[in-house]
C-alpha positions in Angstrom: 28.0 66.1 -43.0 31.8 66.0 -43.3 31.8 69.2 -45.3 29.8 71.0 -42.7 32.2 69.9 -40.0 35.2 71.0 -42.1 33.5 74.4 -42.8 33.1 74.8 -39.1 36.7 74.1 -38.4 37.8 76.5 -41.2 35.4 79.2 -39.7 37.1 78.7 -36.4 40.5 79.1 -37.9 39.5 82.2 -39.8 38.0 83.7 -36.7 41.1 83.0 -34.6 43.3 84.4 -37.4 41.1 87.5 -37.7 41.3 88.0 -33.9 45.1 88.0 -34.0 45.0 90.8 -36.6 43.1 93.3 -34.6 44.9 96.7 -34.8 45.0 98.7 -31.6 46.5 102.0 -30.6 47.6 103.2 -27.2 48.3 106.9 -26.5 51.4 107.2 -24.4 53.3 109.8 -22.3 57.0 110.7 -22.3 57.8 109.9 -25.9 60.4 112.5 -26.7 62.7 111.4 -29.5 63.9 108.8 -31.9 65.8 107.1 -29.1 62.5 106.6 -27.2 60.9 105.3 -30.4 63.7 102.8 -31.0 63.5 101.5 -27.4 59.7 101.0 -27.8 60.1 99.2 -31.1 62.8 97.0 -29.6 60.9 96.3 -26.3 57.5 95.5 -28.0 59.3 93.7 -30.8 60.3 91.1 -28.3 56.7 90.3 -27.7 55.7 87.3 -29.9 52.0 88.0 -29.4 52.0 91.2 -31.4 53.1 92.4 -34.9 53.0 95.4 -37.1 54.3 97.8 -34.4 54.3 101.5 -35.3 55.3 104.4 -33.1 54.1 108.0 -33.9 56.5 110.3 -32.0 54.6 113.5 -32.9 51.2 112.3 -31.8 52.6 110.1 -29.0 50.9 106.8 -29.8 51.9 103.2 -30.4 49.9 101.0 -32.8 50.2 97.2 -33.1 48.2 94.1 -34.2 47.3 91.2 -31.9 44.4 89.7 -30.0 42.4 92.2 -28.0 43.3 90.2 -24.9 47.0 91.2 -25.2 46.4 95.0 -25.0 46.8 95.1 -21.2 50.1 93.2 -21.4 51.3 95.7 -24.1 50.3 98.7 -21.9 52.1 97.1 -18.9 55.3 96.6 -21.0 55.1 100.3 -22.2 54.6 101.4 -18.6 57.6 99.4 -17.4 59.7 101.1 -20.0 58.6 104.6 -18.9 55.9 105.2 -21.5 52.6 104.7 -19.6 49.2 105.0 -21.3 48.1 108.7 -21.3 46.4 109.6 -18.1 47.0 106.3 -16.3 49.6 107.6 -13.8 49.7 110.6 -11.5 52.0 112.0 -8.9 55.1 110.1 -7.9 54.2 107.2 -10.2 54.1 109.6 -13.2 57.5 111.1 -12.1 59.1 107.7 -11.9 57.8 106.7 -15.3 59.2 109.9 -16.7 62.6 109.0 -15.2 62.4 105.5 -16.7 61.7 107.0 -20.1 64.9 109.0 -19.9 66.8 105.8 -19.4 65.0 104.0 -22.2 65.6 107.0 -24.4 69.4 106.9 -23.8 69.5 103.2 -24.4 67.6 103.7 -27.7 70.1 106.4 -28.8 73.1 104.2 -28.3 71.7 100.9 -29.6 
């Protein structure tokens, strides 16, 4: 009986660990250069909930590993930096995000 309980605990740990390793990708807008890429890596790198962050400048996406529940938080962080999820903003909001991305880009170039 103790073995069955222990196996149940181990299964729960493995499941939780596997959940933390889900790889996700978000297509973003306004990714223009290496400065943008550095800003995104730095901004998302400050989030303890995710790991294995990759940015593809040519195809304009960000990939990371974490629990699926963290995806909206990552998308919000990207949007706050000026890199919203593709198609998520229109009009004035899209224009403001584009302006923010220029600031993030400059910061990424000098840091």
